[in-house]
C-alpha positions in Angstrom: 0.0 0.0 0.0 1.6 3.3 -1.1 1.3 6.5 1.0 -1.8 7.9 -0.8 -3.7 4.6 -0.3 -2.6 4.6 3.4 -3.9 8.1 3.9 -7.2 7.1 2.3 -7.7 4.4 4.9 -6.3 6.2 7.9 -8.5 8.8 9.7 -7.7 11.1 12.6 -10.7 12.5 14.6 -10.4 15.4 17.0 -12.7 14.2 19.8 -13.3 17.7 21.1 -15.1 18.8 17.9 -18.6 20.2 18.1 -20.6 18.3 20.8 -17.3 16.6 21.8 -18.9 13.6 23.5 -19.4 9.9 23.3 -21.4 10.0 20.1 -18.2 10.8 18.1 -16.7 7.6 19.5 -19.7 5.4 18.8 -20.2 6.6 15.2 -16.5 6.7 14.3 -15.8 3.2 15.5 -18.8 1.8 13.6 -17.7 3.4 10.4 -14.0 2.3 10.9 -15.1 -1.3 11.5 -17.4 -1.5 8.6 -15.2 0.4 6.1 -11.9 -1.2 7.3 -10.3 2.1 8.1 -7.5 2.8 10.6 -8.8 5.2 13.2 -7.2 7.5 15.7 -9.2 9.7 18.1 -7.7 12.1 20.6 -9.0 14.8 22.9 -11.8 12.4 23.9 -14.5 14.2 25.9 -11.9 16.9 26.4 -14.2 19.6 27.8 -16.1 17.3 30.2 -15.7 17.6 34.0 -14.1 14.1 33.8 -12.3 14.0 30.4 -11.6 10.7 28.7 -13.5 7.4 28.4 -16.1 6.4 30.9 -17.2 2.8 31.2 -19.9 2.9 28.7 -17.7 4.6 26.1 -15.0 2.0 26.5 -17.5 -0.9 26.3 -19.1 0.7 23.2 -15.7 0.6 21.4 -15.0 -2.9 22.5 -18.3 -4.5 21.4 -18.2 -2.9 18.0 -14.6 -4.2 17.5 -15.6 -7.7 18.8 -18.3 -8.0 16.2 -16.1 -7.0 13.2 -12.6 -7.9 14.3 -9.5 -5.7 14.5 -7.2 -4.3 17.1 -8.3 -1.6 19.6 -5.8 0.3 21.8 -6.2 2.9 24.5 -9.6 1.7 25.5 -9.1 2.0 29.3 -11.2 4.2 31.6 -10.0 7.8 31.6 -8.1 7.4 28.3 -8.2 10.5 26.1 -7.0 8.8 23.0 -7.7 5.5 21.2 -6.5 3.9 18.0 -8.1 1.1 16.0 -6.6 -1.0 13.3 -9.1 -3.1 11.3 -9.0 -6.6 10.2 -8.2 -5.9 6.6 -9.5 -9.1 5.0 -12.8 -10.8 5.7 -13.0 -14.5 4.8 -15.6 -15.8 2.4 -17.3 -19.2 2.4 -20.1 -20.6 4.5 -21.8 -18.3 7.0 -20.4 -18.6 10.4 -22.5 -19.6 13.4 -24.1 -17.0 15.5 -21.6 -14.8 17.3 -22.3 -13.9 20.9 -20.9 -10.6 22.1 -21.2 -9.4 25.7 -21.0 -5.7 26.7 -21.0 -5.0 30.4 -20.5 -1.4 31.7 -20.4 -2.6 35.3 -22.2 0.7 36.0 -25.6 2.4 35.2 -24.1 3.4 31.8 -26.7 3.4 29.1 -27.5 0.1 27.3 -29.1 2.1 24.6 -25.8 3.9 23.8 -24.0 0.6 23.7 -26.5 -0.5 21.1 -25.9 2.6 19.0 -22.3 1.4 18.5 -23.1 -2.3 18.1 -26.1 -2.4 15.9 -24.6 -1.0 12.6 -21.7 -3.5 12.9 -24.1 -6.4 13.6 -26.5 -5.5 10.8 -23.7 -5.5 8.2 -21.9 -8.5 9.7 -21.5 -11.8 7.8 -23.3 -13.9 10.5 -26.0 -13.4 13.0 -25.1 -11.7 16.3 -26.5 -12.1 19.7 -25.7 -9.0 21.9 -25.9 -9.4 25.7 -25.8 -5.8 27.0 -25.6 -4.9 30.7 -25.9 -1.5 32.4 -28.7 1.0 32.7 -31.9 0.5 30.8 -33.3 3.8 31.9 -30.5 6.3 32.4 -30.2 10.1 32.6 -28.5 12.0 29.9 -29.2 9.2 27.4 -32.1 7.7 25.5 -34.1 5.2 27.6 -34.2 1.7 26.1 -38.0 2.2 25.7 -37.2 5.0 23.2 -35.1 2.7 21.1 -37.8 0.0 21.3 -40.8 2.3 20.6 -39.3 5.1 18.4 -35.9 4.4 16.9 -36.3 0.8 15.8 -40.0 1.1 14.5 -38.8 4.1 12.4 -35.8 2.1 10.9 -37.9 -1.0 10.3 -40.7 0.9 8.6 -38.6 3.3 6.5 -36.0 0.7 5.4 -38.7 -2.0 4.9 -36.9 -4.4 7.2 -38.4 -7.7 8.4 -39.6 -7.5 12.1 -37.3 -10.4 12.9 -34.3 -8.6 11.6 -33.6 -7.3 15.1 -35.4 -8.7 18.2 -34.7 -7.3 21.6 -35.7 -8.7 25.0 -35.4 -6.8 28.3 -34.2 -9.4 30.8 -33.9 -7.1 33.7 -34.3 -3.3 34.3 -31.5 -1.4 35.8 -31.5 2.2 37.2 -29.1 4.8 38.5 -26.9 4.4 40.5 -26.7 0.6 40.5 -27.2 -0.4 36.9 -27.6 -4.1 36.7 -30.0 -4.0 33.8 -29.7 -6.6 31.0 -31.0 -6.6 27.4 -30.5 -9.4 24.8 -30.6 -8.4 21.1 -30.7 -10.9 18.3 -29.5 -9.4 15.0 -29.8 -11.0 11.6 -27.4 -9.7 8.9 -28.7 -7.7 6.0 -28.9 -9.5 2.7 -28.9 -6.4 0.6 -28.0 -2.7 0.7 -29.9 -0.6 3.2 -32.7 1.4 1.5 -32.8 5.2 1.8 -34.5 6.8 4.7 -37.2 9.3 3.7 -39.3 11.0 6.4 -40.8 14.1 4.9 -44.6 13.9 5.5 -45.7 14.3 9.1 -49.3 13.2 8.7 -51.9 13.4 11.5 -51.6 12.0 15.0 -52.9 8.5 15.0 -52.2 7.4 18.6 -50.3 8.6 21.7 -49.1 5.9 24.2 -48.1 6.6 27.7 -46.1 4.1 29.8 -45.4 5.0 33.4 -43.2 2.6 35.4 -42.2 2.2 39.0 -39.7 -0.2 40.5 -38.2 -1.2 43.8 -39.5 0.7 46.8 -41.2 3.4 44.7 -45.0 3.2 45.4 -47.6 2.9 42.6 -49.4 6.1 43.5 -46.4 8.2 42.4 -46.5 6.6 39.0 -50.3 7.2 38.8 -49.6 10.9 39.6 -47.1 11.1 36.8 -49.5 9.5 34.4 -52.4 11.8 35.2 -50.3 14.9 35.0 -48.9 14.0 31.6 -52.3 13.2 30.2 -53.7 16.5 31.5 -50.8 18.4 29.8 -51.4 16.6 26.5 -55.1 17.3 26.5 -54.6 20.9 27.3 -52.2 21.4 24.4 -53.1 22.6 20.9 -52.7 19.1 19.5 -56.5 18.5 19.8 -56.1 15.0 21.1 -59.2 12.9 21.8 -59.6 10.3 24.5 -59.8 7.5 21.9 -56.4 8.5 20.6 -54.6 7.8 23.9 -53.5 4.6 25.5 -52.1 4.8 29.0 -50.7 2.2 31.4 -48.9 2.0 34.8 -46.4 -0.8 35.0 -44.7 -2.3 38.1 -41.2 -3.4 37.0 -40.8 -6.5 39.2 -37.6 -7.7 37.6 -35.4 -4.7 38.2 -32.3 -3.6 40.1 -32.8 -0.5 42.3 -35.6 2.0 42.6 -37.0 3.6 39.5 -39.8 6.0 38.5 -40.3 7.3 35.0 -42.5 7.9 32.0 -42.3 7.2 28.3 -44.7 8.9 25.9 -44.7 8.1 22.2 -46.8 9.3 19.3 -47.4 7.6 16.0 -48.8 9.4 12.9 -50.8 8.3 9.9 -47.7 8.4 7.8 -45.6 6.3 10.1 -43.7 9.0 11.9 -42.7 8.2 15.5 -42.0 10.7 18.3 -41.0 10.3 21.9 -40.9 12.2 25.2 -39.5 10.7 28.3 -38.5 11.5 31.9 -37.0 9.9 34.9 -38.0 11.2 38.3 -35.3 11.6 40.9 -36.2 10.9 44.6 -36.6 14.6 45.6 -38.3 15.8 42.4 -42.0 16.4 42.0 -43.5 13.6 40.0 -46.2 15.7 38.4 -43.8 18.5 37.3 -41.5 15.9 35.8 -44.4 14.3 33.9 -45.5 17.7 32.5 -42.0 18.3 31.2 -42.0 15.0 29.5 -45.4 15.8 27.8 -44.1 19.2 26.7 -41.1 17.5 25.1 -43.5 15.5 22.9 -45.8 18.5 22.3 -43.0 20.7 21.1 -41.9 18.1 18.5 -45.4 17.6 17.2 -46.4 21.3 17.2 -43.3 22.2 15.2 -44.3 20.2 12.2 -41.2 18.1 12.1 -41.2 14.5 11.0 -38.6 13.3 13.5 -38.0 14.5 17.0 -34.8 16.0 18.4 -33.6 12.7 19.8 -34.1 10.7 16.6 -32.5 13.0 14.1 -28.9 12.4 15.1 -29.4 8.6 15.4 -30.5 8.4 11.8 -27.4 10.1 10.3 -25.2 7.0 10.3 -27.8 4.9 8.5 -28.4 7.7 6.0 -24.7 7.8 5.2 -24.5 4.0 4.7 -27.8 3.7 2.8 -28.2 3.3 -1.0 -29.7 6.3 -2.6 -31.0 9.7 -1.4 -32.2 9.9 2.1 -34.2 12.9 3.4 -35.7 13.8 6.7 -37.5 16.9 8.1 -36.4 18.0 11.6 -37.1 20.8 14.0 -34.1 22.7 15.4 -30.8 21.1 14.3 -29.2 19.7 17.4 -25.5 19.8 18.0 -25.5 16.0 18.2 -26.9 16.0 14.7 -24.3 18.5 13.4 -21.6 16.3 15.0 -23.0 13.1 13.5 -22.9 14.7 10.0 -19.3 15.9 10.6 -18.2 12.4 11.6 -20.0 10.8 8.6 -18.3 13.2 6.1 -15.0 12.6 7.8 -15.1 8.8 7.5 -17.2 8.2 4.4 -17.9 9.6 1.0 -21.5 10.4 2.0 -22.4 14.0 1.5 -25.1 15.9 3.4 -27.0 19.0 2.5 -28.9 20.9 5.2 -31.6 23.4 4.3 -33.4 25.7 6.7 -37.1 25.9 6.0 -38.1 29.3 7.2 -41.7 30.5 6.5 -41.7 28.7 3.2 -38.4 30.2 2.1 -35.4 27.9 1.6 -32.1 29.0 2.9 -29.2 26.7 2.0 -26.7 25.8 4.8 -23.7 23.9 3.8 -21.8 21.9 6.4 -18.4 23.1 5.3 -16.2 22.9 8.3 -15.7 21.5 11.8 -16.9 24.7 13.4 -20.4 24.6 11.9 -23.0 24.9 14.6 -20.4 24.7 17.4 -22.5 27.1 19.5 -25.3 24.7 19.9 -28.7 24.2 18.3 -29.6 25.9 15.1 -33.2 27.0 15.5 -35.9 26.4 13.0 -37.2 23.7 10.8 -34.7 21.8 8.6 -34.4 19.4 5.7 -31.4 17.0 5.9 -30.6 15.4 2.6 -27.9 12.8 2.1 -26.5 10.9 -0.8 -25.5 7.6 0.9 -22.6 5.4 -0.1 -24.7 2.3 -0.7 -22.5 0.1 1.6 -22.6 -3.6 0.7 -23.4 -6.0 3.5 -20.8 -8.8 4.0 -22.7 -11.6 2.4 -21.1 -15.1 2.4 
């Protein structure tokens, strides 16, 4: 391999860019594994109170590498730089038996974030993968696993026309802060063809809103019921015009759980197959009704803004848009810094190209993501169209 070829397959990522958090690690290691690129990331979580890798970041890197193969260095707690060298050649022949990969944070670190790094590698793998993920199922500062199950995966399955059995997840045990102890098993069948483009551009009308309020451990049921009633009242008082028959609500006692937990997941599905979510975890000294109202307002804001994906989903779709075959397009509300970062990482590691257009009172204002400082101050307000010409990545079919 001459020097120009080597540069093509070696990528350096500044981990302090834009959002500067764990998402850079998760997306970059997925691309590097799939595209067989050498990767070096430094300044990891550089501006955080505790810089460097936390447990869930290290485990995310490790499980992605375990699925695809390769050599990972620097993946210890507190490390501010890592390097990855891929397994250059993938054998052909008969499909291997199912590979079992265990990822255990040993903390309340988010299982959902582990899955963000693992799922792309598993979907494009040669053989089926069983993921055994341990940590927090419902964590702060991260999507709850319920969000993955009720918003992210239904969106991917519907938009990419995937079989329901392509990915099957089973919550074995719930785990909450600070103990963790949750466990989720995920069976992933490899794709047999290129991933289709993701197009989410028509919001449609609200078909149904589902509320799931849970309590676990020593938390009494009446607190969960308070949360549920407060959230329902907030939704009915909004401008969404919801009717009683459009709402399903349930209070669940999580018997198989580690620690105490109280929280709420609200999801909305539209007539065009758009999924939205709002969620909240209630800390011991917080007012349950106030927390529930905040969760409802999170969902209301997404729906009232006319977007087709919520603020939590937009950045999670970027990696799949980059890998997909053809032109993907989604309509979002305010462009989050996580999304801006995900686009930057995608363009740094792949040949995918993104175009972001601000939709302002019907007038189109083109915004090109031209450098690493784009949107570094935070969210870009307004409604946006994100368009991507994907690379049409080929699954590793035996």
